[in-house]
Each structure stands twice: as C-alpha cells, then as structure tokens.
N, CA, C and O atoms as a GROMACS GRO file, in nm:
protein
  360
    1UNK      N    1   2.093  10.900   6.122
    1UNK     CA    2   2.112  10.974   6.001
    1UNK      C    3   2.257  10.967   5.955
    1UNK      O    4   2.284  10.952   5.836
    2UNK      N    5   2.349  10.979   6.048
    2UNK     CA    6   2.491  10.977   6.014
    2UNK      C    7   2.535  10.838   5.970
    2UNK      O    8   2.618  10.826   5.880
    3UNK      N    9   2.481  10.734   6.032
    3UNK     CA   10   2.527  10.598   6.004
    3UNK      C   11   2.462  10.538   5.880
    3UNK      O   12   2.520  10.448   5.819
    4UNK      N   13   2.345  10.583   5.841
    4UNK     CA   14   2.274  10.523   5.728
    4UNK      C   15   2.355  10.522   5.600
    4UNK      O   16   2.365  10.416   5.537
    5UNK      N   17   2.414  10.633   5.556
    5UNK     CA   18   2.491  10.629   5.432
    5UNK      C   19   2.610  10.534   5.438
    5UNK      O   20   2.645  10.470   5.339
    6UNK      N   21   2.672  10.525   5.554
    6UNK     CA   22   2.786  10.437   5.572
    6UNK      C   23   2.744  10.291   5.556
    6UNK      O   24   2.815  10.211   5.494
    7UNK      N   25   2.630  10.256   5.611
    7UNK     CA   26   2.581  10.118   5.604
    7UNK      C   27   2.526  10.086   5.465
    7UNK      O   28   2.547   9.976   5.414
    8UNK      N   29   2.458  10.181   5.404
    8UNK     CA   30   2.398  10.156   5.273
    8UNK      C   31   2.501  10.119   5.167
    8UNK      O   32   2.468  10.046   5.073
    9UNK      N   33   2.625  10.165   5.181
    9UNK     CA   34   2.728  10.135   5.083
    9UNK      C   35   2.796  10.001   5.102
    9UNK      O   36   2.887   9.966   5.026
   10UNK      N   37   2.755   9.925   5.202
   10UNK     CA   38   2.819   9.796   5.232
   10UNK      C   39   2.747   9.681   5.163
   10UNK      O   40   2.629   9.691   5.129
   11UNK      N   41   2.819   9.572   5.144
   11UNK     CA   42   2.760   9.450   5.086
   11UNK      C   43   2.669   9.384   5.190
   11UNK      O   44   2.676   9.414   5.309
   12UNK      N   45   2.587   9.294   5.144
   12UNK     CA   46   2.496   9.220   5.234
   12UNK      C   47   2.574   9.144   5.341
   12UNK      O   48   2.534   9.142   5.457
   13UNK      N   49   2.683   9.081   5.302
   13UNK     CA   50   2.761   9.004   5.400
   13UNK      C   51   2.830   9.095   5.499
   13UNK      O   52   2.843   9.060   5.617
   14UNK      N   53   2.876   9.211   5.455
   14UNK     CA   54   2.935   9.306   5.549
   14UNK      C   55   2.830   9.351   5.651
   14UNK      O   56   2.860   9.365   5.769
   15UNK      N   57   2.709   9.374   5.605
   15UNK     CA   58   2.600   9.412   5.696
   15UNK      C   59   2.569   9.300   5.794
   15UNK      O   60   2.545   9.325   5.912
   16UNK      N   61   2.569   9.177   5.746
   16UNK     CA   62   2.544   9.063   5.835
   16UNK      C   63   2.652   9.056   5.942
   16UNK      O   64   2.623   9.028   6.059
   17UNK      N   65   2.775   9.082   5.904
   17UNK     CA   66   2.886   9.081   6.000
   17UNK      C   67   2.861   9.186   6.108
   17UNK      O   68   2.878   9.159   6.227
   18UNK      N   69   2.822   9.306   6.066
   18UNK     CA   70   2.795   9.413   6.163
   18UNK      C   71   2.678   9.378   6.254
   18UNK      O   72   2.682   9.406   6.374
   19UNK      N   73   2.574   9.318   6.198
   19UNK     CA   74   2.460   9.278   6.280
   19UNK      C   75   2.500   9.171   6.381
   19UNK      O   76   2.450   9.170   6.494
   20UNK      N   77   2.590   9.081   6.341
   20UNK     CA   78   2.640   8.979   6.434
   20UNK      C   79   2.719   9.045   6.547
   20UNK      O   80   2.713   9.002   6.662
   21UNK      N   81   2.794   9.150   6.514
   21UNK     CA   82   2.868   9.224   6.616
   21UNK      C   83   2.775   9.298   6.711
   21UNK      O   84   2.801   9.306   6.831
   22UNK      N   85   2.667   9.351   6.658
   22UNK     CA   86   2.575   9.434   6.736
   22UNK      C   87   2.505   9.356   6.848
   22UNK      O   88   2.439   9.416   6.933
   23UNK      N   89   2.519   9.225   6.848
   23UNK     CA   90   2.460   9.144   6.955
   23UNK      C   91   2.540   9.155   7.085
   23UNK      O   92   2.492   9.116   7.192
   24UNK      N   93   2.661   9.208   7.076
   24UNK     CA   94   2.749   9.217   7.192
   24UNK      C   95   2.751   9.359   7.248
   24UNK      O   96   2.734   9.456   7.175
   25UNK      N   97   2.774   9.368   7.377
   25UNK     CA   98   2.800   9.495   7.443
   25UNK      C   99   2.952   9.507   7.453
   25UNK      O  100   3.014   9.436   7.532
   26UNK      N  101   3.010   9.595   7.375
   26UNK     CA  102   3.155   9.608   7.375
   26UNK      C  103   3.218   9.525   7.265
   26UNK      O  104   3.148   9.480   7.174
   27UNK      N  105   3.349   9.504   7.272
   27UNK     CA  106   3.417   9.428   7.166
   27UNK      C  107   3.358   9.290   7.146
   27UNK      O  108   3.312   9.225   7.241
   28UNK      N  109   3.360   9.246   7.020
   28UNK     CA  110   3.308   9.113   6.983
   28UNK      C  111   3.423   9.018   6.955
   28UNK      O  112   3.527   9.058   6.903
   29UNK      N  113   3.403   8.894   6.989
   29UNK     CA  114   3.498   8.789   6.956
   29UNK      C  115   3.481   8.753   6.809
   29UNK      O  116   3.370   8.726   6.764
   30UNK      N  117   3.590   8.751   6.734
   30UNK     CA  118   3.581   8.715   6.592
   30UNK      C  119   3.537   8.569   6.576
   30UNK      O  120   3.470   8.535   6.479
   31UNK      N  121   3.573   8.485   6.669
   31UNK     CA  122   3.531   8.344   6.665
   31UNK      C  123   3.379   8.335   6.682
   31UNK      O  124   3.312   8.258   6.613
   32UNK      N  125   3.325   8.414   6.776
   32UNK     CA  126   3.180   8.414   6.801
   32UNK      C  127   3.103   8.470   6.680
   32UNK      O  128   2.996   8.421   6.647
   33UNK      N  129   3.158   8.571   6.617
   33UNK     CA  130   3.093   8.627   6.498
   33UNK      C  131   3.085   8.522   6.389
   33UNK      O  132   2.980   8.506   6.325
   34UNK      N  133   3.193   8.449   6.366
   34UNK     CA  134   3.192   8.343   6.265
   34UNK      C  135   3.084   8.240   6.297
   34UNK      O  136   3.015   8.193   6.207
   35UNK      N  137   3.070   8.204   6.424
   35UNK     CA  138   2.965   8.108   6.464
   35UNK      C  139   2.826   8.164   6.434
   35UNK      O  140   2.740   8.093   6.382
   36UNK      N  141   2.804   8.290   6.467
   36UNK     CA  142   2.674   8.352   6.443
   36UNK      C  143   2.642   8.359   6.294
   36UNK      O  144   2.526   8.348   6.254
   37UNK      N  145   2.744   8.377   6.214
   37UNK     CA  146   2.725   8.382   6.068
   37UNK      C  147   2.716   8.242   6.007
   37UNK      O  148   2.684   8.226   5.889
   38UNK      N  149   2.744   8.142   6.090
   38UNK     CA  150   2.748   8.003   6.045
   38UNK      C  151   2.848   7.985   5.931
   38UNK      O  152   2.820   7.920   5.830
   39UNK      N  153   2.964   8.044   5.951
   39UNK     CA  154   3.075   8.039   5.855
   39UNK      C  155   3.203   8.005   5.930
   39UNK      O  156   3.210   8.017   6.053
   40UNK      N  157   3.304   7.962   5.855
   40UNK     CA  158   3.432   7.937   5.921
   40UNK      C  159   3.506   8.069   5.943
   40UNK      O  160   3.470   8.172   5.884
   41UNK      N  161   3.607   8.066   6.028
   41UNK     CA  162   3.678   8.187   6.066
   41UNK      C  163   3.745   8.255   5.946
   41UNK      O  164   3.749   8.377   5.939
   42UNK      N  165   3.797   8.177   5.853
   42UNK     CA  166   3.861   8.234   5.734
   42UNK      C  167   3.765   8.314   5.649
   42UNK      O  168   3.798   8.422   5.600
   43UNK      N  169   3.645   8.259   5.631
   43UNK     CA  170   3.543   8.329   5.554
   43UNK      C  171   3.503   8.460   5.622
   43UNK      O  172   3.496   8.565   5.558
   44UNK      N  173   3.478   8.453   5.751
   44UNK     CA  174   3.438   8.572   5.827
   44UNK      C  175   3.551   8.676   5.828
   44UNK      O  176   3.525   8.796   5.828
   45UNK      N  177   3.676   8.630   5.829
   45UNK     CA  178   3.790   8.721   5.831
   45UNK      C  179   3.797   8.808   5.705
   45UNK      O  180   3.845   8.921   5.712
   46UNK      N  181   3.750   8.758   5.594
   46UNK     CA  182   3.747   8.837   5.470
   46UNK      C  183   3.664   8.964   5.493
   46UNK      O  184   3.705   9.073   5.454
   47UNK      N  185   3.549   8.948   5.555
   47UNK     CA  186   3.460   9.062   5.579
   47UNK      C  187   3.510   9.150   5.692
   47UNK      O  188   3.491   9.271   5.690
   48UNK      N  189   3.574   9.090   5.790
   48UNK     CA  190   3.637   9.167   5.897
   48UNK      C  191   3.741   9.260   5.837
   48UNK      O  192   3.744   9.380   5.867
   49UNK      N  193   3.826   9.206   5.752
   49UNK     CA  194   3.931   9.286   5.688
   49UNK      C  195   3.872   9.399   5.604
   49UNK      O  196   3.921   9.511   5.607
   50UNK      N  197   3.767   9.369   5.528
   50UNK     CA  198   3.703   9.471   5.445
   50UNK      C  199   3.646   9.584   5.531
   50UNK      O  200   3.662   9.702   5.499
   51UNK      N  201   3.581   9.548   5.640
   51UNK     CA  202   3.519   9.648   5.727
   51UNK      C  203   3.623   9.733   5.799
   51UNK      O  204   3.599   9.850   5.827
   52UNK      N  205   3.737   9.675   5.829
   52UNK     CA  206   3.847   9.752   5.888
   52UNK      C  207   3.898   9.853   5.785
   52UNK      O  208   3.923   9.969   5.817
   53UNK      N  209   3.914   9.808   5.661
   53UNK     CA  210   3.959   9.898   5.554
   53UNK      C  211   3.858  10.009   5.527
   53UNK      O  212   3.895  10.121   5.492
   54UNK      N  213   3.730   9.979   5.544
   54UNK     CA  214   3.623  10.078   5.526
   54UNK      C  215   3.614  10.173   5.645
   54UNK      O  216   3.538  10.270   5.642
   55UNK      N  217   3.691  10.145   5.750
   55UNK     CA  218   3.695  10.228   5.871
   55UNK      C  219   3.565  10.222   5.952
   55UNK      O  220   3.528  10.318   6.019
   56UNK      N  221   3.496  10.108   5.944
   56UNK     CA  222   3.371  10.089   6.017
   56UNK      C  223   3.397  10.017   6.149
   56UNK      O  224   3.328  10.042   6.248
   57UNK      N  225   3.496   9.928   6.151
   57UNK     CA  226   3.533   9.856   6.272
   57UNK      C  227   3.684   9.864   6.290
   57UNK      O  228   3.757   9.905   6.200
   58UNK      N  229   3.730   9.824   6.407
   58UNK     CA  230   3.873   9.814   6.434
   58UNK      C  231   3.896   9.696   6.528
   58UNK      O  232   3.802   9.641   6.585
   59UNK      N  233   4.020   9.658   6.542
   59UNK     CA  234   4.056   9.547   6.629
   59UNK      C  235   4.127   9.601   6.753
   59UNK      O  236   4.244   9.637   6.745
   60UNK      N  237   4.057   9.606   6.869
   60UNK     CA  238   4.119   9.656   6.991
   60UNK      C  239   4.219   9.558   7.053
   60UNK      O  240   4.305   9.598   7.132
   61UNK      N  241   4.205   9.430   7.018
   61UNK     CA  242   4.294   9.326   7.070
   61UNK      C  243   4.284   9.205   6.976
   61UNK      O  244   4.192   9.195   6.896
   62UNK      N  245   4.379   9.115   6.988
   62UNK     CA  246   4.379   8.996   6.903
   62UNK      C  247   4.248   8.918   6.923
   62UNK      O  248   4.207   8.891   7.035
   63UNK      N  249   4.184   8.883   6.812
   63UNK     CA  250   4.062   8.804   6.817
   63UNK      C  251   3.937   8.884   6.851
   63UNK      O  252   3.832   8.826   6.878
   64UNK      N  253   3.948   9.017   6.850
   64UNK     CA  254   3.834   9.101   6.884
   64UNK      C  255   3.816   9.211   6.780
   64UNK      O  256   3.912   9.256   6.716
   65UNK      N  257   3.692   9.253   6.765
   65UNK     CA  258   3.659   9.369   6.681
   65UNK      C  259   3.557   9.454   6.755
   65UNK      O  260   3.482   9.406   6.839
   66UNK      N  261   3.557   9.583   6.721
   66UNK     CA  262   3.461   9.674   6.781
   66UNK      C  263   3.426   9.780   6.676
   66UNK      O  264   3.499   9.800   6.579
   67UNK      N  265   3.315   9.846   6.698
   67UNK     CA  266   3.271   9.951   6.606
   67UNK      C  267   3.359  10.074   6.621
   67UNK      O  268   3.392  10.114   6.732
   68UNK      N  269   3.395  10.134   6.510
   68UNK     CA  270   3.476  10.256   6.515
   68UNK      C  271   3.388  10.380   6.531
   68UNK      O  272   3.416  10.462   6.619
   69UNK      N  273   3.283  10.398   6.451
   69UNK     CA  274   3.199  10.518   6.470
   69UNK      C  275   3.122  10.510   6.603
   69UNK      O  276   3.066  10.405   6.635
   70UNK      N  277   3.118  10.618   6.677
   70UNK     CA  278   3.041  10.619   6.802
   70UNK      C  279   2.894  10.588   6.775
   70UNK      O  280   2.836  10.636   6.678
   71UNK      N  281   2.834  10.511   6.860
   71UNK     CA  282   2.691  10.477   6.858
   71UNK      C  283   2.648  10.390   6.740
   71UNK      O  284   2.528  10.374   6.716
   72UNK      N  285   2.743  10.335   6.665
   72UNK     CA  286   2.708  10.248   6.553
   72UNK      C  287   2.634  10.124   6.603
   72UNK      O  288   2.537  10.080   6.540
   73UNK      N  289   2.678  10.067   6.713
   73UNK     CA  290   2.611   9.949   6.767
   73UNK      C  291   2.466   9.980   6.801
   73UNK      O  292   2.376   9.903   6.767
   74UNK      N  293   2.443  10.091   6.868
   74UNK     CA  294   2.306  10.130   6.904
   74UNK      C  295   2.221  10.150   6.778
   74UNK      O  296   2.106  10.107   6.772
   75UNK      N  297   2.280  10.214   6.679
   75UNK     CA  298   2.208  10.238   6.554
   75UNK      C  299   2.168  10.106   6.488
   75UNK      O  300   2.055  10.090   6.444
   76UNK      N  301   2.261  10.011   6.482
   76UNK     CA  302   2.232   9.882   6.420
   76UNK      C  303   2.126   9.805   6.498
   76UNK      O  304   2.040   9.740   6.438
   77UNK      N  305   2.131   9.813   6.628
   77UNK     CA  306   2.030   9.744   6.708
   77UNK      C  307   1.891   9.800   6.680
   77UNK      O  308   1.792   9.727   6.683
   78UNK      N  309   1.884   9.929   6.654
   78UNK     CA  310   1.755   9.993   6.629
   78UNK      C  311   1.711   9.983   6.483
   78UNK      O  312   1.593   9.963   6.454
   79UNK      N  313   1.806   9.998   6.390
   79UNK     CA  314   1.771  10.008   6.248
   79UNK      C  315   1.838   9.905   6.158
   79UNK      O  316   1.807   9.899   6.039
   80UNK      N  317   1.927   9.826   6.210
   80UNK     CA  318   2.007   9.736   6.127
   80UNK      C  319   1.928   9.640   6.042
   80UNK      O  320   1.959   9.624   5.923
   81UNK      N  321   1.828   9.576   6.097
   81UNK     CA  322   1.749   9.480   6.020
   81UNK      C  323   1.679   9.550   5.904
   81UNK      O  324   1.667   9.493   5.796
   82UNK      N  325   1.631   9.671   5.927
   82UNK     CA  326   1.565   9.746   5.820
   82UNK      C  327   1.662   9.769   5.705
   82UNK      O  328   1.627   9.744   5.589
   83UNK      N  329   1.782   9.817   5.735
   83UNK     CA  330   1.880   9.846   5.630
   83UNK      C  331   1.920   9.719   5.556
   83UNK      O  332   1.938   9.721   5.434
   84UNK      N  333   1.934   9.609   5.629
   84UNK     CA  334   1.974   9.484   5.565
   84UNK      C  335   1.864   9.437   5.470
   84UNK      O  336   1.892   9.401   5.355
   85UNK      N  337   1.741   9.437   5.516
   85UNK     CA  338   1.630   9.391   5.432
   85UNK      C  339   1.604   9.486   5.316
   85UNK      O  340   1.578   9.442   5.204
   86UNK      N  341   1.612   9.615   5.341
   86UNK     CA  342   1.587   9.714   5.237
   86UNK      C  343   1.685   9.700   5.121
   86UNK      O  344   1.645   9.705   5.004
   87UNK      N  345   1.813   9.683   5.152
   87UNK     CA  346   1.913   9.675   5.046
   87UNK      C  347   1.905   9.542   4.972
   87UNK      O  348   1.940   9.537   4.853
   88UNK      N  349   1.861   9.436   5.036
   88UNK     CA  350   1.853   9.307   4.967
   88UNK      C  351   1.734   9.300   4.872
   88UNK      O  352   1.729   9.212   4.786
   89UNK      N  353   1.638   9.392   4.886
   89UNK     CA  354   1.522   9.392   4.797
   89UNK      C  355   1.548   9.477   4.672
   89UNK      O  356   1.471   9.469   4.576
   90UNK      N  357   1.653   9.556   4.671
   90UNK     CA  358   1.680   9.644   4.557
   90UNK      C  359   1.745   9.568   4.445
   90UNK      O  360   1.775   9.626   4.340
   0.00000   0.00000   0.00000
C-alpha cells in the first residue's frame, strides 16, 4: 500500500529499472542492470539518476544501487509486474 503510489508516479523505463534491480538480493550492479535492460550503461544511468533524485534508490558504493524505501524490493517482486503492465495500458 505504501509503495504503490510511489511506483505509480514513475515512467515505464523507471519501473523497468526497478524490476531489473528487484532480481537481486541486496545492492545491484549498475552494469548488470544495463545488461538486463538490454541497454548501454549511459542509457541506464539516465534512469538511475532520475530514481536517485526521486529518492527511490541510492548508491551505497561505486557501480551499485539499492532500494531506499524499506521492503521495496519485496513489494516489486510480489506486485511489480502488475504495476508495470497496469500503467502501460492506461
């Protein structure tokens, strides 16, 4: 319930970035996220930067990102695909 409004306000690509992160337990490699998105690192970095500004993720170390809100990863694993598909149909 807490995470839904935060996710609903994001772009489709921002949501894809978060779903790519949700595949990991703990911090995600930015290089691995770019591979999962099938994009180059520069392209993926645009969305990384946006999500950091939105206060959804943070960078705990160089080349890594992690979710800022507690339990966001769990929420995305359970509901992420629904939110992504739902918003793309509107």
